N, C-alpha and C positions, 0 to 999 in steps of 0.2 A: 602378294608377296611370295605365299607357298608355290605358287603354281612357278614363280620366277625360279625359284630355287632349284625344284626338280628338273624344271627345262635346263638349265644351265649343269647340273651333275649329268643329265644325260647327253647334253651335246657338248662338255668339255670335259674330257677324261685327265686335262691339265690340273683341274681343280684337285680331284681324285688324287694325282700324283702329290700335290702340295700338300694334302692330309696326309699321305702315307710317309712322306719325310720329316712331317712335324710328328707324327706319331712314334718313330723309331729314335728319332733326335730326342725327344723327351720322355720315352720309355721309363727311364729310371726311377722316375718320381712315383711310381707304383709301388716301388720298394721302400718309400721313404716312410719314416714315421714321425711323432711329435716334434718338436722343437721348445724349448723352453722361452721362447719370444713370441709372446701373444696367444699362444695358442692355448695356454690354460686360461686366459681371459675369455677366447672367445667359445672354445668347446669344452675342454676337459673339467673344468671348475667353474663352468658357467651355468648356475642354477637356474637361469631363465630358459635354458633350452632342454631341461631334464625330465621335464613332464609335458606331454602333449597334449594340449586342450585348447577348445576355441578361445577359451579366456585367457589361457597363457599367449595363444596367437596374436590375439589383439594388444595384449600388454607390451609385447614386443616392438610395436609402433608407437608405444608412448614414448616420449623424447627423455625421461629419465631412465630407459633402458640403454642409454648409449653404452658402447663399449669403448673403454681407452679414448674417449673423448670424441667418438664417432658415432655418427647417426646411421646406422647401418640395420635396419629391421629386416629387409627382405634377407640378407645375408644370414642373419641370426636363424630366421625362418628355415632356410635350407638345411641349417646346422641342426635345428630341432627335429625336422623329418629325419636326417641321417642318424641322429643319436637315438632316434626312437626305433630305429632297425639294428643298428651294429654297436650301440652304445660309443666307448672310445676306441673302439678298435679302425686305427687311421685308414684303411685301404679303401673303404667307399668314399671317404672325404677326398683322398688324391685321385681316385677314378674319377669322381665328377669333376673336380679340378680340371682334368686332362681333357675330358668329354668338353667341356665347355670351352676350353682354348681349340680344339679342332673346331667346334661350331663357329668359335669366332675366327678363325681361319678361313672356313669356307666363306663366312660373311664377307670378309674383307676380299676376297676375290670376286664375289658377284658384285658388290659396291663399286670395286675399281674398274670392273669390267663394264657395269652400267654407265660408269663416266666417261671411260676411254674407248670403249667398243673395240678393244686390241685384247686378244687373250694371252699375249707375250707380255704386257705390262701388268696384268692382273696376276697372272702365274707367276712372275717374278717377287711381285709386291706380296703377295700373300705367302709365298715361301719365305722371303725373308722374314716378314711379320710371325709365321708359324716357328721357325729355327732359331731365330735371334737369341744369343746367349743371355742379352739384356733382360730377356722375357720369362726367363726360366724362374725367377723368384716368384712373379704374380702366380704362375702354375704349381710350383712344388712346394709353395709355403701354404698351408692349410687357412691360415688366417687371412691370406689375400686372397679367398674367394671372393672377396669385394671386388677387385680387378676383373677377374674373368666373368663374374655375374654381372656388374654394371656395364661390361663392355658389350657383353651379349645384346642387352636391351637397347645400349648406344646405338650398335653397327643395324640392329634391326630396324631401329628408328629412321636412322639413316636410308637404309636400303628401300623401305616404304615410302620414305619421301621422295627419293629420286624415280621411283616408279610412278609415283603419284603426278610428279611434274612431265614425264616423258608421257604419259597418257592424256594429259591437259591439252586440249585444243588452242586455249588463249594463253600464250605466256604471261600476260599484263593483268589476267585476270587474279585475284586472291584467292586462294585455296581453302580459305577458314572454312568455308560451308561444306565442302568434301568430305565425306565419311572418312577417308583413309587420313585428313590431317587430324582427326582427332584420335584417330589410331595412332598416329605418329606422337601424339602429346601424350597418351597412355603408357607407350613405351618409353619415352623419356622420363615419366614418373617414376616407373618401375626401377629405370636405370638409377634414379637418385635416390631412391629407397635402398637400393643395395650398396651404393657409394656417393656421395656428395660431388665426387671429382666429375661426374658427369654434368656440372653446372654449364659445361662448355659448348653443350650440344645446341643450342638456339643460334649462338655467332658460327657455329659449324654448318649449321643450315642455310645460313645467309650466306656463306662461301659457296654451297652448292648453285644457291639462286646465281651467283656470281659467274658459276662454271656453265650455267645454261641459258646466261644472258637474259636473265630476268631484270627487270627494273628495282633499283635498289629500295626505293621509295615503300614500292608494294611489300618486297621482301621484309622490309624493317617492319611496317605498319603490322602485317600480319600474323606475325610471330608474338602477338600481345600474350596470349594465355602462356607460352613458354616462357615468357617473362613473370609471369604471376607465379607460376610453379617454383621458379627459381629464387623469387623474393621470400616466399614460403619457407623453402628450406634454408634459405641464409638466416631468417629471422630464428627457425629451429636452433639452428648451429651456434648463432651466437648467444642466443637466450640460456643455453644448457652447456656451453663449452666453457670449460675452464681457460682464463685468462692467461697469456703468456707472461709468466714473471719475469723474463729475462728483460733487461734494457739494452736495444741495440739501435745505433744512431742510422741517420737514413744514408749515410756513406755506407756501413756495415752493410743494411740490406741491398744498396745497388750493387756493390762490389761481388758479394757473396751471391747474388741472384746471376750477375755477369759470369762469373767465375762456374756457377752452377750449369748455366746454360751452354756454356763451351766445352763442359765437361759432358754433357749429353751428346753434344754433336759429335765429340770427339768418340765416345764410347759406340756411336752409332756406326763408326768407321773401322773402328779398331777395338772391338770388345773384349780385352784381356785386363787382368787385374779384377775380375768380378768378386765381390765381396757384398753381404747382406750390411755391412757397415762401412761406409766411404766418410771416414772424420773429416772434419775442418782443415784447411792447412794451418801448419802452426806460424802464429804471425807474429811471436816475440814483441818486439816493441813497434812492428807495424807491419803493414802486408806485405808479404812477398811479391816479387816484379810480376810476376807471372799471374797474379790477381789482379794487381792493376791493367797489365795489358790485355786481361780477359775484356776490359770495357769498351775500349774502342773495336776490337776483332766483333764484338757480339753488336755493336752500333753498326759497322760495316754489314754485317750479314743481314741486319734490320734493313738497312736501306737498299740492299740488294734484293731483299724480298719485294720490298714496294716498287721499285722502278721498274721489276719486271712485270708489274701488272698488265700492260699491254702487248708487249711484245714476246713475253714468255709465261703465257698464262699457266701453264703446266708447273712452272718454277712457281709464280705466285701463289697458286694453289696449294701446292705440297707445302711450301714453306710456313703459309698462313695456318695450314692444318696442324703442322708443329708448333708453331707459336701460340694458336688458341688452345691449345690441350696442355701445354707444359708450362705457360706464363703463369697461373694461379697456384701452380704447385712449387713456384719459386721462391725467394726468402723474404720479396718485398711486402707480403702480408702478413706472412709469420715465419719466423727463423727457426728451421728446423734442428733436430739433433744430429744431424748429419747434412755435408755438404750436398749430397745427392742420394738418391734413391732409387735402386734399378727400376722398381716396381712402378716410378711415376712414367716410366717411358712406355708403358703398354699400350694404349692410344696414340699419342704423339708421335711415333715412329711410324705410324701407315702413312702420314705426310712424308717422310724422307723415304720410305719405300717406294710412294708413289713417283717422286723425283728420279729415284735410280732406273725404276722402271721405265718411264719415259727416256733415260738417257740411253738404256739398252735399245729400247724400240728404235731411237733416232739413230742410232748406228747400225741397226739391223735395216732400216729402211733407205739408210743415205749410200751403205758400200755393200749391199746385198749383189751378188750372193759370195764374195768375197769375205763379209762381214761374220757369216756363219762360222766360217773356220777359226774365227776369233771369238766370237760369243758363246758358242757351245765349250769349249774349254774352259774359259773363264768363268763362267755359271756354274760348271762342274766344281771346280775348284773351291769358288766361295761356298757355294752350297754345302760340298763337303768338310770343308773348315768349319764354317757356323754350326754346321750339324753335331760336327765332332767336340767343339767347345760347349755347346747344350748339352749333350751327353754328359759330358765329365763336369759340368756345372750341375746338374740335376743329380749327380751321386754327390755333391756337397750336402744336400739337403738331407742325407740319409739319417741322421740322427745329430744330437747335440755336439757330440764331439767332432764330427766331420766339419759341420757348420762353423763352429767356434775356433777350430784349428786352422780354416782356411783364412777367417778374418785376421788371426794371429800371423800366420803365414806373410799376407800382404802388408799388415799393418803391426808389427812388432811391438809397438808403444801404444796401441790402442787398448783401454781400460775395458771396454766391455767384453772383447773377446775373453780375456784372462777371468774376469768376472763371472759370466755365463758360463763357462767350461767348468770353472772351479765348481759351480753350482750344479753341474751334471755329474762331474767325479763325485761329489759328497753324497748325491742321491743313490748315487751307483756302489757306492761302499768303497770307493778308492781314494781313502783317504790321507793317503801321501800326496797325491796328485792333486787332491783338492786343496790340501794346504799348500803346495807348491804355488799353483794359480792363483789363489786368493792372496798370498803373501804378494806375489807380484802386482795383482791388481791394486793392492795397498800401496806398495812402492808408487804407483804412478797417482793414486788420488788418497793420500795418506789421512785425509779427514772425511773420507767417505763410510757414512752411517751404514750402508747397507752390506759395505763390505767388512766393517769391524762386526756388524751383528752376526753375520755369517761364519766369519772366524769365530765367534764365540759359538755359535751354535754347533760348529764342527768339534771343539774341544767340549761341548756339552754331551754331545751324541756318545762321547766317548769317556763319558763321566769322570772328564778334567775339569771337575768343576773349578778349583781354584786358578788355574789358569783360563779359564774361559771368562771368569769374573772381570778381571780388567778390560776385555774387550767390549764387553757390555756397558761398564763406565766408561769408556771413552766415545762408545756410541752415544751415549746419552749427553753426554758433555758437548759434543758436535751437533746434535740434533736433539733440545730438550722439549719436544712435541711428539716425538717419534713413541707412539703407544707400543709400539711391536717391541723396541727395546726394554722397555720398562716392564714386559710380561717376561720377556726373556731372562731378565736381571732376578726379576721377582722368583722365578722356577729355581733358577741358579741358588740363589739364597735359601729357598726352602729345602733344596737338597745338601745345602751346607749347613742346614740346622739354624739359620738366621730367621726366625720364622718372624719377628717382627717387622724388620726389613723387607722381606718378602710381602707382607702384608701391604706396607706402605706402598710398595711399589705397585702391586697388581691394584691397589685401590685409586694410585695415579693413574694408570694405564686406561681404567675406566672412567675416570674423570674425561681424560683427553679423550677417548674413544668410547662412549657407551655401546655403540654397537660391536664391540670387540668379543666376539664369542668366546675364544680361547683365554682371555682374561678371566671372565665369570668361570669356565671351567676348572681353570688353576687354582683361582680362589678358592673354588669348592674343594680341592683337593687340599687345599690349605686348612681349610675349616674341618675337614677330615682328622686332619692331623692334630689339631686343637680340640677335637670332640666337640666341635660342635655343629652337630648334624642336621638340624633345623636349616641354619645357615647355608649348610653344604648344600641340601636339596634345592634351596631356593637358588643358589647359584647354578647349579647343573640344569633346573628348569629353564634360566634366562637364557643360558647357553644353548640348551636344545632348540628353544624358540627362534634364536637369532641365526643358529645355523641348524636347520633340519636334519642335515644329512651327516651331523657330528656323532657317529656312532659313541664314543666314549663318555659322553655326557648322558646317554640313555642308561648305559652301563653303569656307570658309578652311581646314577640315581636309582636306578633297579637295586644295587647292593643298599644302599640307605633304606630304601623302601624295605628291604628283606629284614635288616635289624630291626628297623621300625613294626616288623609285622603289619604290614599292610601289603598281605601277599597279592591282591588283585592287581594292584599298581607296580609290583615289583615285575608280575609277569609281564606285564603288558611293555615296561621299558625292557627287560631283557629280551622278549622278542623282537622288540624294534632295534635294539643293538645287532641281533643276529641278522636280521635282515639286511641292515646296513653293512655290517661285516662279517658275512657267512662262515668264514673260517677261525672265527673268536671260540675257541675250546673253553676258554674260562667262561665265557657267556652262558654256555650250554651247562657247565658244573653249576652256578648259581642257579640258573633256570631250574636243575635237577633237584637242588635243596629246597629250593622255594614250592615246587610242587610237593617234595617228600612233607613238608611242614605243614601244607594245606591238606595232607591226607591221600594224593593224588601219586601210589607207588608207581603204578606202571609207567606213568609220565616221567617220574624222577627215574627210573631205569634207563627208560629209552634217551633222556638227555645226558644222563652219566655216559652211557655207551658213546654217545657221539662227541662227548667232550674227550675221551679216551681215544675215540677213530682220529681226533685232529690232533693228537700229540698232547694234551694238557694232563699233567700229571696230578692225578684224582688222589687224595688221602685214601691209604689203603683201608682205615678203618670205614670211612664214609663207604667204600665199594664193599666191606663185608657186612656193613649194615644193611646193603642192598642185596645182599645174596649173589652177588656179582663173584666173588673170589672167595675162596676158602679160609 
């Protein structure tokens, strides 16, 4: 296969042209940062990837390490390797996403050239794939490394399979004994390990058999190892996946799927109004007319695809490629939280790119040379427009503000846009903007516990505890099993001096979620206030065990050990707190005091100086005792 790739690169400058157009169109992704939409779960707060070791690598492949209900161990492994080099600096993650997309664009060119033997079809399809605005999400969003990675192995397996068929002398002979067959199976397995959406590959390979005119029976039977791999991943997914709690009727699923399918087709032809969220249409007392009409439209298109089986094989091939890869993402099997997701089109659109490529080729062949005067300007206009749209859309992913402002621009009544942008403003310290967005989100969903919690935290962080408390009360009234809301209310009550009520809330939070590290840590603070120091140490210890990177737990336990005159334990904890949070001048101060109590004056002076260098206001009397001031 690698020889084929190098040969095509050498002989087909148009493949390089497709890559250059793609690179220019999506170049803004290199300036993008993190977004508060899954990036924390996959990378920035994913403890599973933060320490690279053979044991941790193996652990990624256990189903219990699913992230957000999706089994993606190979994707997480790629994040682990990147984290080991750059930590949470986003540039390498975005660079690798873009490089994988460029590799996929090249594989699309190679695949379609091997199938069509026409450079114009391959070039046009590869360019459309590379610069299509609907594909920006898969490249610009770090969490969607899943898409570009699974597609890479998917397409590599497909190319390898086509080469195996082309080199085979007897088309009726099963290829299961051929070494290349097992290479295809290995690539399919890697693709499934990157994202389960690759499950459509066995059916796509049978589609290739149709194109190569291989007997259907042979094609179906010889794929049994692929079916086994598919079943294994299905079992893993359904055994460890959380069930869909929402109840939808069969009518809901059919109509939503039909409407989504029509939208995907429409967005391919006219990719405007792009957004990371496309909410369901407002149904009111019933479905809008356009949702009902989508069903007969989609059925007509499906019939058109099927009847083209013999007379228009290129139309059948492209249409089936689209339906096979998009079908399992529709709402028949699981109703998603949005009507469509742009990232779901990453592979399916290859089939539609193939159809348009054949259309261009047909016009070129039928009306040459006059067609050249039409085709070239048309291709330039379409390519330029798509490239510009992708360039603009890539800039949308620069940060949380640009991403969620884009959602709000297209969908002014969409809850998620205001909520997520409000969280960003809150973390950035823009409290007035955060309050405005969260208030708007609450108007849209008045009983949303997440919004109520965050509005409470917004006032809490500004030390307006009396204002914060009612929001936590409402959050708990809305969701009585929300441990986080009880923790927040407990901390608020503690700051208001309501210690008994605070302890009741924190105890209840721990009963709801025994693994809630912050609940233990804050109860430790409460025990400090109540001078129950042994209880405080136990809670800080529990918090540190549950969340080993929780610096405050080590810091406060270190202080308690200092007061208990357990000097060695205090030094160990305070050093750990500094390791986790190097800028904590207060931790250096208490480490200095601990060393002085142990009789290590030189170490005490060194750490006191570090505390001063970090801006911590050290007691002048303590500094005089160390001889640091007169």
